[in-house]
Gaussian input, Z-matrix of N, CA and C with variables (Angstrom, degrees):
# hf/3-21g

backbone

0 1
 N
 C     1     B1
 C     2     B2     1     A1
 N     3     B3     2     A2     1     D1
 C     4     B4     3     A3     2     D2
 C     5     B5     4     A4     3     D3
 N     6     B6     5     A5     4     D4
 C     7     B7     6     A6     5     D5
 C     8     B8     7     A7     6     D6
 N     9     B9     8     A8     7     D7
 C    10    B10     9     A9     8     D8
 C    11    B11    10    A10     9     D9
 N    12    B12    11    A11    10    D10
 C    13    B13    12    A12    11    D11
 C    14    B14    13    A13    12    D12
 N    15    B15    14    A14    13    D13
 C    16    B16    15    A15    14    D14
 C    17    B17    16    A16    15    D15
 N    18    B18    17    A17    16    D16
 C    19    B19    18    A18    17    D17
 C    20    B20    19    A19    18    D18
 N    21    B21    20    A20    19    D19
 C    22    B22    21    A21    20    D20
 C    23    B23    22    A22    21    D21
 N    24    B24    23    A23    22    D22
 C    25    B25    24    A24    23    D23
 C    26    B26    25    A25    24    D24
 N    27    B27    26    A26    25    D25
 C    28    B28    27    A27    26    D26
 C    29    B29    28    A28    27    D27
 N    30    B30    29    A29    28    D28
 C    31    B31    30    A30    29    D29
 C    32    B32    31    A31    30    D30
 N    33    B33    32    A32    31    D31
 C    34    B34    33    A33    32    D32
 C    35    B35    34    A34    33    D33
 N    36    B36    35    A35    34    D34
 C    37    B37    36    A36    35    D35
 C    38    B38    37    A37    36    D36
 N    39    B39    38    A38    37    D37
 C    40    B40    39    A39    38    D38
 C    41    B41    40    A40    39    D39
 N    42    B42    41    A41    40    D40
 C    43    B43    42    A42    41    D41
 C    44    B44    43    A43    42    D42
 N    45    B45    44    A44    43    D43
 C    46    B46    45    A45    44    D44
 C    47    B47    46    A46    45    D45
 N    48    B48    47    A47    46    D46
 C    49    B49    48    A48    47    D47
 C    50    B50    49    A49    48    D48
 N    51    B51    50    A50    49    D49
 C    52    B52    51    A51    50    D50
 C    53    B53    52    A52    51    D51
 N    54    B54    53    A53    52    D52
 C    55    B55    54    A54    53    D53
 C    56    B56    55    A55    54    D54
 N    57    B57    56    A56    55    D55
 C    58    B58    57    A57    56    D56
 C    59    B59    58    A58    57    D57
 N    60    B60    59    A59    58    D58
 C    61    B61    60    A60    59    D59
 C    62    B62    61    A61    60    D60
 N    63    B63    62    A62    61    D61
 C    64    B64    63    A63    62    D62
 C    65    B65    64    A64    63    D63
 N    66    B66    65    A65    64    D64
 C    67    B67    66    A66    65    D65
 C    68    B68    67    A67    66    D66
 N    69    B69    68    A68    67    D67
 C    70    B70    69    A69    68    D68
 C    71    B71    70    A70    69    D69
 N    72    B72    71    A71    70    D70
 C    73    B73    72    A72    71    D71
 C    74    B74    73    A73    72    D72
 N    75    B75    74    A74    73    D73
 C    76    B76    75    A75    74    D74
 C    77    B77    76    A76    75    D75
 N    78    B78    77    A77    76    D76
 C    79    B79    78    A78    77    D77
 C    80    B80    79    A79    78    D78
 N    81    B81    80    A80    79    D79
 C    82    B82    81    A81    80    D80
 C    83    B83    82    A82    81    D81
 N    84    B84    83    A83    82    D82
 C    85    B85    84    A84    83    D83
 C    86    B86    85    A85    84    D84
 N    87    B87    86    A86    85    D85
 C    88    B88    87    A87    86    D86
 C    89    B89    88    A88    87    D87
 N    90    B90    89    A89    88    D88
 C    91    B91    90    A90    89    D89
 C    92    B92    91    A91    90    D90
 N    93    B93    92    A92    91    D91
 C    94    B94    93    A93    92    D92
 C    95    B95    94    A94    93    D93
 N    96    B96    95    A95    94    D94
 C    97    B97    96    A96    95    D95
 C    98    B98    97    A97    96    D96
 N    99    B99    98    A98    97    D97
 C   100   B100    99    A99    98    D98
 C   101   B101   100   A100    99    D99
 N   102   B102   101   A101   100   D100
 C   103   B103   102   A102   101   D101
 C   104   B104   103   A103   102   D102
 N   105   B105   104   A104   103   D103
 C   106   B106   105   A105   104   D104
 C   107   B107   106   A106   105   D105
 N   108   B108   107   A107   106   D106
 C   109   B109   108   A108   107   D107
 C   110   B110   109   A109   108   D108
 N   111   B111   110   A110   109   D109
 C   112   B112   111   A111   110   D110
 C   113   B113   112   A112   111   D111
 N   114   B114   113   A113   112   D112
 C   115   B115   114   A114   113   D113
 C   116   B116   115   A115   114   D114
 N   117   B117   116   A116   115   D115
 C   118   B118   117   A117   116   D116
 C   119   B119   118   A118   117   D117
 N   120   B120   119   A119   118   D118
 C   121   B121   120   A120   119   D119
 C   122   B122   121   A121   120   D120
 N   123   B123   122   A122   121   D121
 C   124   B124   123   A123   122   D122
 C   125   B125   124   A124   123   D123
 N   126   B126   125   A125   124   D124
 C   127   B127   126   A126   125   D125
 C   128   B128   127   A127   126   D126
 N   129   B129   128   A128   127   D127
 C   130   B130   129   A129   128   D128
 C   131   B131   130   A130   129   D129
 N   132   B132   131   A131   130   D130
 C   133   B133   132   A132   131   D131
 C   134   B134   133   A133   132   D132
 N   135   B135   134   A134   133   D133
 C   136   B136   135   A135   134   D134
 C   137   B137   136   A136   135   D135
 N   138   B138   137   A137   136   D136
 C   139   B139   138   A138   137   D137
 C   140   B140   139   A139   138   D138
 N   141   B141   140   A140   139   D139
 C   142   B142   141   A141   140   D140
 C   143   B143   142   A142   141   D141
 N   144   B144   143   A143   142   D142
 C   145   B145   144   A144   143   D143
 C   146   B146   145   A145   144   D144
 N   147   B147   146   A146   145   D145
 C   148   B148   147   A147   146   D146
 C   149   B149   148   A148   147   D147
 N   150   B150   149   A149   148   D148
 C   151   B151   150   A150   149   D149
 C   152   B152   151   A151   150   D150
 N   153   B153   152   A152   151   D151
 C   154   B154   153   A153   152   D152
 C   155   B155   154   A154   153   D153
 N   156   B156   155   A155   154   D154
 C   157   B157   156   A156   155   D155
 C   158   B158   157   A157   156   D156
 N   159   B159   158   A158   157   D157
 C   160   B160   159   A159   158   D158
 C   161   B161   160   A160   159   D159
 N   162   B162   161   A161   160   D160
 C   163   B163   162   A162   161   D161
 C   164   B164   163   A163   162   D162
 N   165   B165   164   A164   163   D163
 C   166   B166   165   A165   164   D164
 C   167   B167   166   A166   165   D165
 N   168   B168   167   A167   166   D166
 C   169   B169   168   A168   167   D167
 C   170   B170   169   A169   168   D168
 N   171   B171   170   A170   169   D169
 C   172   B172   171   A171   170   D170
 C   173   B173   172   A172   171   D171
 N   174   B174   173   A173   172   D172
 C   175   B175   174   A174   173   D173
 C   176   B176   175   A175   174   D174
 N   177   B177   176   A176   175   D175
 C   178   B178   177   A177   176   D176
 C   179   B179   178   A178   177   D177
 N   180   B180   179   A179   178   D178
 C   181   B181   180   A180   179   D179
 C   182   B182   181   A181   180   D180
 N   183   B183   182   A182   181   D181
 C   184   B184   183   A183   182   D182
 C   185   B185   184   A184   183   D183
 N   186   B186   185   A185   184   D184
 C   187   B187   186   A186   185   D185
 C   188   B188   187   A187   186   D186
 N   189   B189   188   A188   187   D187
 C   190   B190   189   A189   188   D188
 C   191   B191   190   A190   189   D189
 N   192   B192   191   A191   190   D190
 C   193   B193   192   A192   191   D191
 C   194   B194   193   A193   192   D192
 N   195   B195   194   A194   193   D193
 C   196   B196   195   A195   194   D194
 C   197   B197   196   A196   195   D195
 N   198   B198   197   A197   196   D196
 C   199   B199   198   A198   197   D197
 C   200   B200   199   A199   198   D198
 N   201   B201   200   A200   199   D199
 C   202   B202   201   A201   200   D200
 C   203   B203   202   A202   201   D201
 N   204   B204   203   A203   202   D202
 C   205   B205   204   A204   203   D203
 C   206   B206   205   A205   204   D204
 N   207   B207   206   A206   205   D205
 C   208   B208   207   A207   206   D206
 C   209   B209   208   A208   207   D207
 N   210   B210   209   A209   208   D208
 C   211   B211   210   A210   209   D209
 C   212   B212   211   A211   210   D210
 N   213   B213   212   A212   211   D211
 C   214   B214   213   A213   212   D212
 C   215   B215   214   A214   213   D213
 N   216   B216   215   A215   214   D214
 C   217   B217   216   A216   215   D215
 C   218   B218   217   A217   216   D216
 N   219   B219   218   A218   217   D217
 C   220   B220   219   A219   218   D218
 C   221   B221   220   A220   219   D219
 N   222   B222   221   A221   220   D220
 C   223   B223   222   A222   221   D221
 C   224   B224   223   A223   222   D222
 N   225   B225   224   A224   223   D223
 C   226   B226   225   A225   224   D224
 C   227   B227   226   A226   225   D225
 N   228   B228   227   A227   226   D226
 C   229   B229   228   A228   227   D227
 C   230   B230   229   A229   228   D228
 N   231   B231   230   A230   229   D229
 C   232   B232   231   A231   230   D230
 C   233   B233   232   A232   231   D231
 N   234   B234   233   A233   232   D232
 C   235   B235   234   A234   233   D233
 C   236   B236   235   A235   234   D234
 N   237   B237   236   A236   235   D235
 C   238   B238   237   A237   236   D236
 C   239   B239   238   A238   237   D237
 N   240   B240   239   A239   238   D238
 C   241   B241   240   A240   239   D239
 C   242   B242   241   A241   240   D240
 N   243   B243   242   A242   241   D241
 C   244   B244   243   A243   242   D242
 C   245   B245   244   A244   243   D243
 N   246   B246   245   A245   244   D244
 C   247   B247   246   A246   245   D245
 C   248   B248   247   A247   246   D246
 N   249   B249   248   A248   247   D247
 C   250   B250   249   A249   248   D248
 C   251   B251   250   A250   249   D249
 N   252   B252   251   A251   250   D250
 C   253   B253   252   A252   251   D251
 C   254   B254   253   A253   252   D252
 N   255   B255   254   A254   253   D253
 C   256   B256   255   A255   254   D254
 C   257   B257   256   A256   255   D255
 N   258   B258   257   A257   256   D256
 C   259   B259   258   A258   257   D257
 C   260   B260   259   A259   258   D258
 N   261   B261   260   A260   259   D259
 C   262   B262   261   A261   260   D260
 C   263   B263   262   A262   261   D261
 N   264   B264   263   A263   262   D262
 C   265   B265   264   A264   263   D263
 C   266   B266   265   A265   264   D264
 N   267   B267   266   A266   265   D265
 C   268   B268   267   A267   266   D266
 C   269   B269   268   A268   267   D267
 N   270   B270   269   A269   268   D268
 C   271   B271   270   A270   269   D269
 C   272   B272   271   A271   270   D270
 N   273   B273   272   A272   271   D271
 C   274   B274   273   A273   272   D272
 C   275   B275   274   A274   273   D273
 N   276   B276   275   A275   274   D274
 C   277   B277   276   A276   275   D275
 C   278   B278   277   A277   276   D276
 N   279   B279   278   A278   277   D277
 C   280   B280   279   A279   278   D278
 C   281   B281   280   A280   279   D279
 N   282   B282   281   A281   280   D280
 C   283   B283   282   A282   281   D281
 C   284   B284   283   A283   282   D282
 N   285   B285   284   A284   283   D283
 C   286   B286   285   A285   284   D284
 C   287   B287   286   A286   285   D285
 N   288   B288   287   A287   286   D286
 C   289   B289   288   A288   287   D287
 C   290   B290   289   A289   288   D288
 N   291   B291   290   A290   289   D289
 C   292   B292   291   A291   290   D290
 C   293   B293   292   A292   291   D291
 N   294   B294   293   A293   292   D292
 C   295   B295   294   A294   293   D293
 C   296   B296   295   A295   294   D294
 N   297   B297   296   A296   295   D295
 C   298   B298   297   A297   296   D296
 C   299   B299   298   A298   297   D297
 N   300   B300   299   A299   298   D298
 C   301   B301   300   A300   299   D299
 C   302   B302   301   A301   300   D300
 N   303   B303   302   A302   301   D301
 C   304   B304   303   A303   302   D302
 C   305   B305   304   A304   303   D303
 N   306   B306   305   A305   304   D304
 C   307   B307   306   A306   305   D305
 C   308   B308   307   A307   306   D306
 N   309   B309   308   A308   307   D307
 C   310   B310   309   A309   308   D308
 C   311   B311   310   A310   309   D309
 N   312   B312   311   A311   310   D310
 C   313   B313   312   A312   311   D311
 C   314   B314   313   A313   312   D312
 N   315   B315   314   A314   313   D313
 C   316   B316   315   A315   314   D314
 C   317   B317   316   A316   315   D315
 N   318   B318   317   A317   316   D316
 C   319   B319   318   A318   317   D317
 C   320   B320   319   A319   318   D318
 N   321   B321   320   A320   319   D319
 C   322   B322   321   A321   320   D320
 C   323   B323   322   A322   321   D321
 N   324   B324   323   A323   322   D322
 C   325   B325   324   A324   323   D323
 C   326   B326   325   A325   324   D324

   B1=1.4298
   B2=1.5520
   B3=1.3017
   B4=1.4681
   B5=1.5020
   B6=1.3373
   B7=1.4057
   B8=1.5316
   B9=1.2687
   B10=1.4880
   B11=1.5277
   B12=1.2509
   B13=1.4703
   B14=1.5285
   B15=1.3668
   B16=1.4426
   B17=1.5402
   B18=1.3000
   B19=1.5019
   B20=1.5281
   B21=1.3242
   B22=1.4927
   B23=1.5051
   B24=1.3656
   B25=1.4087
   B26=1.5497
   B27=1.2906
   B28=1.4656
   B29=1.5028
   B30=1.2915
   B31=1.4846
   B32=1.4777
   B33=1.3640
   B34=1.4960
   B35=1.5408
   B36=1.3213
   B37=1.4381
   B38=1.5444
   B39=1.3452
   B40=1.4461
   B41=1.5123
   B42=1.3334
   B43=1.4401
   B44=1.4964
   B45=1.3121
   B46=1.4493
   B47=1.5473
   B48=1.3081
   B49=1.4385
   B50=1.5390
   B51=1.3747
   B52=1.4517
   B53=1.5450
   B54=1.3508
   B55=1.4860
   B56=1.5478
   B57=1.2928
   B58=1.4858
   B59=1.5300
   B60=1.3563
   B61=1.4503
   B62=1.5803
   B63=1.3142
   B64=1.4426
   B65=1.5179
   B66=1.3205
   B67=1.4213
   B68=1.5259
   B69=1.3133
   B70=1.5188
   B71=1.5243
   B72=1.3737
   B73=1.4198
   B74=1.5463
   B75=1.3034
   B76=1.5125
   B77=1.5148
   B78=1.2991
   B79=1.4286
   B80=1.5409
   B81=1.3061
   B82=1.4156
   B83=1.5626
   B84=1.2859
   B85=1.4707
   B86=1.5499
   B87=1.3276
   B88=1.5328
   B89=1.5330
   B90=1.2728
   B91=1.4845
   B92=1.4925
   B93=1.3034
   B94=1.4814
   B95=1.4684
   B96=1.3497
   B97=1.4117
   B98=1.5425
   B99=1.3570
   B100=1.4710
   B101=1.4948
   B102=1.2930
   B103=1.4852
   B104=1.5050
   B105=1.3572
   B106=1.4611
   B107=1.5211
   B108=1.3310
   B109=1.4809
   B110=1.5191
   B111=1.3535
   B112=1.4572
   B113=1.5475
   B114=1.3236
   B115=1.4277
   B116=1.5361
   B117=1.3291
   B118=1.4786
   B119=1.5548
   B120=1.3808
   B121=1.4098
   B122=1.4867
   B123=1.3526
   B124=1.4297
   B125=1.5631
   B126=1.2590
   B127=1.4966
   B128=1.5243
   B129=1.3454
   B130=1.4806
   B131=1.5031
   B132=1.3169
   B133=1.4681
   B134=1.5464
   B135=1.3689
   B136=1.4665
   B137=1.5734
   B138=1.3133
   B139=1.4695
   B140=1.5003
   B141=1.3713
   B142=1.4944
   B143=1.5330
   B144=1.3247
   B145=1.5016
   B146=1.4895
   B147=1.3218
   B148=1.4992
   B149=1.4991
   B150=1.3584
   B151=1.4547
   B152=1.5307
   B153=1.3093
   B154=1.5087
   B155=1.5382
   B156=1.3601
   B157=1.4579
   B158=1.5029
   B159=1.3654
   B160=1.4019
   B161=1.5197
   B162=1.3099
   B163=1.4984
   B164=1.5458
   B165=1.3606
   B166=1.4882
   B167=1.6251
   B168=1.2515
   B169=1.5040
   B170=1.5209
   B171=1.3553
   B172=1.4633
   B173=1.5262
   B174=1.3195
   B175=1.4846
   B176=1.5260
   B177=1.3545
   B178=1.4380
   B179=1.5285
   B180=1.3387
   B181=1.4503
   B182=1.4861
   B183=1.2720
   B184=1.5129
   B185=1.5262
   B186=1.3120
   B187=1.4928
   B188=1.5044
   B189=1.3004
   B190=1.4946
   B191=1.5379
   B192=1.3202
   B193=1.4499
   B194=1.5140
   B195=1.3421
   B196=1.4606
   B197=1.5439
   B198=1.3541
   B199=1.4258
   B200=1.5193
   B201=1.3350
   B202=1.4370
   B203=1.5102
   B204=1.2992
   B205=1.5245
   B206=1.5116
   B207=1.3116
   B208=1.4789
   B209=1.5048
   B210=1.2894
   B211=1.4756
   B212=1.4973
   B213=1.3221
   B214=1.4426
   B215=1.5974
   B216=1.3359
   B217=1.3864
   B218=1.5596
   B219=1.2974
   B220=1.4045
   B221=1.5324
   B222=1.3081
   B223=1.4181
   B224=1.5015
   B225=1.3687
   B226=1.5005
   B227=1.4488
   B228=1.3403
   B229=1.4047
   B230=1.5672
   B231=1.2485
   B232=1.4734
   B233=1.5484
   B234=1.2636
   B235=1.5394
   B236=1.4942
   B237=1.3788
   B238=1.4855
   B239=1.4763
   B240=1.2960
   B241=1.4736
   B242=1.4893
   B243=1.2676
   B244=1.4888
   B245=1.5321
   B246=1.2549
   B247=1.4749
   B248=1.5856
   B249=1.2922
   B250=1.4738
   B251=1.5343
   B252=1.3735
   B253=1.3756
   B254=1.5538
   B255=1.3577
   B256=1.4623
   B257=1.5463
   B258=1.3025
   B259=1.4468
   B260=1.5137
   B261=1.3443
   B262=1.4072
   B263=1.4849
   B264=1.3886
   B265=1.4314
   B266=1.5054
   B267=1.3399
   B268=1.4479
   B269=1.5596
   B270=1.3402
   B271=1.4334
   B272=1.5946
   B273=1.3028
   B274=1.5265
   B275=1.5414
   B276=1.2796
   B277=1.4365
   B278=1.5476
   B279=1.3501
   B280=1.4935
   B281=1.4939
   B282=1.2416
   B283=1.4387
   B284=1.5716
   B285=1.3463
   B286=1.4641
   B287=1.5498
   B288=1.3039
   B289=1.5208
   B290=1.5816
   B291=1.2805
   B292=1.4786
   B293=1.5234
   B294=1.3569
   B295=1.4497
   B296=1.4902
   B297=1.2946
   B298=1.5528
   B299=1.4780
   B300=1.3346
   B301=1.4860
   B302=1.5309
   B303=1.2981
   B304=1.4777
   B305=1.5145
   B306=1.2897
   B307=1.4855
   B308=1.5769
   B309=1.3651
   B310=1.4200
   B311=1.5072
   B312=1.3289
   B313=1.4490
   B314=1.4964
   B315=1.3356
   B316=1.4745
   B317=1.5446
   B318=1.3167
   B319=1.4466
   B320=1.4790
   B321=1.3472
   B322=1.4035
   B323=1.4883
   B324=1.3086
   B325=1.4950
   B326=1.5553
   A1=108.78
   A2=117.32
   A3=119.11
   A4=113.32
   A5=115.95
   A6=116.63
   A7=113.56
   A8=115.21
   A9=120.51
   A10=106.92
   A11=119.76
   A12=122.49
   A13=111.21
   A14=116.80
   A15=120.45
   A16=113.17
   A17=116.29
   A18=121.64
   A19=109.39
   A20=115.08
   A21=117.26
   A22=107.94
   A23=120.39
   A24=124.48
   A25=109.08
   A26=117.77
   A27=120.66
   A28=110.37
   A29=118.46
   A30=125.28
   A31=111.06
   A32=115.24
   A33=119.79
   A34=109.09
   A35=118.18
   A36=119.18
   A37=113.63
   A38=115.51
   A39=122.42
   A40=110.29
   A41=119.33
   A42=123.03
   A43=109.91
   A44=118.97
   A45=124.57
   A46=107.36
   A47=117.62
   A48=123.72
   A49=107.74
   A50=115.64
   A51=120.01
   A52=111.06
   A53=115.47
   A54=118.34
   A55=109.74
   A56=116.67
   A57=119.28
   A58=109.27
   A59=119.17
   A60=124.67
   A61=105.54
   A62=117.08
   A63=119.97
   A64=112.22
   A65=117.75
   A66=123.51
   A67=112.00
   A68=114.32
   A69=118.47
   A70=112.61
   A71=113.49
   A72=120.35
   A73=109.34
   A74=117.26
   A75=121.30
   A76=110.12
   A77=121.87
   A78=123.88
   A79=108.06
   A80=121.33
   A81=122.46
   A82=109.88
   A83=118.58
   A84=119.99
   A85=110.22
   A86=114.79
   A87=117.00
   A88=110.52
   A89=117.34
   A90=121.66
   A91=112.56
   A92=118.37
   A93=123.94
   A94=108.91
   A95=122.65
   A96=126.43
   A97=113.19
   A98=111.69
   A99=114.88
   A100=114.91
   A101=117.34
   A102=122.47
   A103=112.32
   A104=115.30
   A105=123.74
   A106=110.97
   A107=116.87
   A108=122.08
   A109=110.91
   A110=116.09
   A111=119.33
   A112=110.92
   A113=117.61
   A114=124.27
   A115=110.70
   A116=117.11
   A117=119.48
   A118=110.07
   A119=115.38
   A120=119.15
   A121=113.90
   A122=116.49
   A123=125.61
   A124=108.50
   A125=115.31
   A126=120.63
   A127=109.53
   A128=116.12
   A129=116.97
   A130=111.55
   A131=116.97
   A132=120.02
   A133=110.50
   A134=116.17
   A135=120.37
   A136=106.89
   A137=117.33
   A138=119.75
   A139=113.61
   A140=112.73
   A141=118.35
   A142=110.89
   A143=115.28
   A144=116.39
   A145=114.06
   A146=116.66
   A147=119.68
   A148=114.27
   A149=114.05
   A150=117.49
   A151=114.02
   A152=114.69
   A153=118.80
   A154=108.66
   A155=118.79
   A156=118.91
   A157=114.32
   A158=119.66
   A159=122.17
   A160=112.32
   A161=118.09
   A162=122.97
   A163=109.76
   A164=112.10
   A165=119.43
   A166=109.61
   A167=115.32
   A168=120.72
   A169=107.86
   A170=118.15
   A171=121.33
   A172=110.41
   A173=112.91
   A174=116.75
   A175=108.90
   A176=117.71
   A177=119.28
   A178=112.28
   A179=118.85
   A180=119.68
   A181=113.84
   A182=117.55
   A183=121.75
   A184=114.24
   A185=117.91
   A186=121.91
   A187=114.06
   A188=115.78
   A189=119.63
   A190=108.38
   A191=113.41
   A192=117.23
   A193=110.72
   A194=118.42
   A195=119.82
   A196=111.77
   A197=114.65
   A198=119.81
   A199=114.85
   A200=118.14
   A201=121.75
   A202=112.43
   A203=113.95
   A204=118.42
   A205=111.20
   A206=117.69
   A207=120.48
   A208=110.99
   A209=120.33
   A210=123.73
   A211=110.60
   A212=119.35
   A213=124.07
   A214=110.30
   A215=116.63
   A216=120.23
   A217=108.93
   A218=119.80
   A219=123.02
   A220=111.26
   A221=120.32
   A222=121.76
   A223=118.74
   A224=114.75
   A225=119.62
   A226=111.73
   A227=121.91
   A228=125.03
   A229=115.14
   A230=117.38
   A231=120.99
   A232=110.57
   A233=112.13
   A234=117.65
   A235=106.10
   A236=112.70
   A237=121.93
   A238=108.24
   A239=116.59
   A240=122.74
   A241=108.38
   A242=116.39
   A243=121.43
   A244=113.05
   A245=117.25
   A246=121.14
   A247=107.42
   A248=116.40
   A249=119.89
   A250=110.59
   A251=121.31
   A252=124.90
   A253=111.15
   A254=113.98
   A255=122.49
   A256=105.93
   A257=119.94
   A258=124.01
   A259=107.48
   A260=116.81
   A261=124.25
   A262=107.88
   A263=116.00
   A264=121.37
   A265=110.51
   A266=115.87
   A267=122.84
   A268=105.86
   A269=114.73
   A270=123.53
   A271=111.59
   A272=114.33
   A273=117.54
   A274=105.67
   A275=124.12
   A276=124.22
   A277=110.21
   A278=115.32
   A279=116.54
   A280=112.67
   A281=120.66
   A282=125.50
   A283=114.47
   A284=114.77
   A285=122.26
   A286=107.68
   A287=113.63
   A288=119.29
   A289=109.40
   A290=119.66
   A291=119.78
   A292=109.61
   A293=113.17
   A294=122.96
   A295=106.73
   A296=115.16
   A297=119.82
   A298=110.44
   A299=116.36
   A300=119.82
   A301=108.15
   A302=116.64
   A303=123.86
   A304=108.59
   A305=117.21
   A306=122.32
   A307=106.34
   A308=115.67
   A309=119.30
   A310=112.97
   A311=118.34
   A312=117.82
   A313=108.80
   A314=116.57
   A315=120.70
   A316=115.67
   A317=115.57
   A318=121.06
   A319=113.07
   A320=122.80
   A321=125.67
   A322=114.92
   A323=114.55
   A324=119.91
   A325=111.73
   D1=-42.33
   D2=178.92
   D3=-70.59
   D4=-32.56
   D5=174.42
   D6=-64.31
   D7=-40.42
   D8=179.33
   D9=-62.61
   D10=-47.69
   D11=-179.78
   D12=-58.80
   D13=-41.84
   D14=177.83
   D15=-64.23
   D16=-41.37
   D17=177.49
   D18=-61.86
   D19=-43.73
   D20=-177.10
   D21=-68.48
   D22=-41.97
   D23=178.55
   D24=-62.00
   D25=-41.67
   D26=178.56
   D27=-63.92
   D28=-44.72
   D29=178.46
   D30=-58.71
   D31=-48.53
   D32=-179.96
   D33=-63.81
   D34=-40.06
   D35=177.16
   D36=-60.72
   D37=-39.08
   D38=177.71
   D39=-63.32
   D40=-40.68
   D41=-179.29
   D42=-69.53
   D43=-35.00
   D44=177.63
   D45=-63.55
   D46=-46.56
   D47=-177.31
   D48=-62.72
   D49=-44.67
   D50=-177.29
   D51=-63.76
   D52=-42.89
   D53=179.81
   D54=-66.97
   D55=-36.72
   D56=-179.95
   D57=-67.14
   D58=-37.73
   D59=-179.45
   D60=-66.03
   D61=-48.67
   D62=-179.40
   D63=-58.80
   D64=-41.89
   D65=178.74
   D66=-63.05
   D67=-41.96
   D68=175.54
   D69=-58.89
   D70=-46.54
   D71=-178.44
   D72=-61.81
   D73=-49.54
   D74=178.96
   D75=-59.49
   D76=-44.03
   D77=-178.62
   D78=-67.27
   D79=-37.25
   D80=175.46
   D81=-64.37
   D82=-43.77
   D83=-177.40
   D84=-66.81
   D85=-38.25
   D86=177.15
   D87=-66.67
   D88=-37.73
   D89=174.77
   D90=-60.40
   D91=-47.54
   D92=179.32
   D93=-63.01
   D94=-41.27
   D95=175.66
   D96=-58.15
   D97=-51.25
   D98=178.17
   D99=-59.49
   D100=-41.15
   D101=175.54
   D102=-58.99
   D103=-44.56
   D104=179.59
   D105=-61.43
   D106=-47.96
   D107=179.50
   D108=-64.29
   D109=-36.89
   D110=179.09
   D111=-69.49
   D112=-35.42
   D113=176.91
   D114=-63.60
   D115=-44.01
   D116=-178.01
   D117=-68.06
   D118=-37.43
   D119=176.77
   D120=-63.21
   D121=-39.67
   D122=175.16
   D123=-60.39
   D124=-49.96
   D125=-176.74
   D126=-60.58
   D127=-42.42
   D128=179.99
   D129=-66.77
   D130=-39.88
   D131=177.96
   D132=-62.35
   D133=-41.91
   D134=-176.33
   D135=-68.86
   D136=-37.60
   D137=176.98
   D138=-58.37
   D139=-50.88
   D140=178.35
   D141=-57.00
   D142=-43.00
   D143=-179.94
   D144=-69.57
   D145=-36.46
   D146=172.30
   D147=-59.31
   D148=-44.66
   D149=176.33
   D150=-59.84
   D151=-45.02
   D152=-179.85
   D153=-64.16
   D154=-46.20
   D155=177.72
   D156=-60.89
   D157=-42.31
   D158=-179.24
   D159=-69.19
   D160=-37.54
   D161=175.96
   D162=-60.21
   D163=-48.15
   D164=-177.03
   D165=-66.81
   D166=-38.94
   D167=-179.78
   D168=-64.65
   D169=-46.55
   D170=178.24
   D171=-54.86
   D172=-49.88
   D173=-174.57
   D174=-64.93
   D175=-41.49
   D176=179.52
   D177=-63.82
   D178=-39.70
   D179=-175.35
   D180=-87.38
   D181=-30.85
   D182=-173.97
   D183=-107.82
   D184=-14.97
   D185=-178.28
   D186=76.48
   D187=14.48
   D188=175.40
   D189=-153.63
   D190=159.02
   D191=178.13
   D192=-81.00
   D193=151.88
   D194=-179.71
   D195=-63.52
   D196=137.77
   D197=-174.57
   D198=-75.09
   D199=-14.45
   D200=-178.24
   D201=-161.62
   D202=163.03
   D203=173.55
   D204=-61.46
   D205=-41.25
   D206=-179.21
   D207=-64.12
   D208=-28.44
   D209=174.43
   D210=-65.43
   D211=-39.95
   D212=175.85
   D213=-65.87
   D214=-38.15
   D215=-179.17
   D216=-69.77
   D217=-43.57
   D218=-175.48
   D219=-75.22
   D220=-40.51
   D221=-172.03
   D222=-104.07
   D223=-15.31
   D224=179.49
   D225=-123.03
   D226=6.33
   D227=173.43
   D228=72.26
   D229=22.19
   D230=179.18
   D231=-66.98
   D232=121.74
   D233=176.53
   D234=-135.88
   D235=145.08
   D236=178.58
   D237=-158.66
   D238=167.29
   D239=178.41
   D240=-80.20
   D241=101.78
   D242=-179.69
   D243=-71.40
   D244=-17.28
   D245=177.97
   D246=-79.19
   D247=-24.65
   D248=-174.61
   D249=-100.91
   D250=-27.87
   D251=-175.89
   D252=-131.76
   D253=141.31
   D254=170.76
   D255=-106.84
   D256=131.66
   D257=176.77
   D258=-113.59
   D259=116.57
   D260=173.50
   D261=-93.73
   D262=117.83
   D263=-176.86
   D264=-121.49
   D265=108.78
   D266=-171.68
   D267=-111.13
   D268=120.14
   D269=176.22
   D270=-104.74
   D271=132.19
   D272=179.60
   D273=-114.34
   D274=-11.45
   D275=179.21
   D276=171.39
   D277=160.09
   D278=-177.85
   D279=-71.61
   D280=-17.67
   D281=-177.95
   D282=-105.48
   D283=3.11
   D284=178.36
   D285=-115.75
   D286=129.63
   D287=-178.39
   D288=-56.96
   D289=128.75
   D290=178.15
   D291=-65.02
   D292=156.98
   D293=175.88
   D294=-95.74
   D295=116.84
   D296=-178.15
   D297=-114.41
   D298=128.11
   D299=175.83
   D300=-123.74
   D301=129.85
   D302=176.76
   D303=-100.13
   D304=121.68
   D305=-177.05
   D306=-118.25
   D307=124.72
   D308=174.16
   D309=-76.96
   D310=126.18
   D311=177.31
   D312=-80.76
   D313=155.38
   D314=-178.25
   D315=-77.01
   D316=-10.64
   D317=175.25
   D318=81.04
   D319=8.60
   D320=-178.54
   D321=-101.17
   D322=19.36
   D323=-177.23
   D324=-83.17

């Protein structure tokens, strides 16, 4: 009888350890995901700010807005992860601020 109770206790203890290990792994995975999402949000925010800064700098120094996104890359050092973000850069004139839209790609390309 005592042996049976010890085996059952040992089996229950093993289940508790297994459940605890699974919970730790799940919590770790959720934490990594949240950090990753936060990092992408930060990158998107930084890209938007860099675009605004570079457009303003160009207008301040050259008296006109940049004619293209590639102009900002070549002359103002704009760099970003093109696999992660798409930048729509619409110019309507050299004296009108361009309309810039940053779109996050889903990463499944």
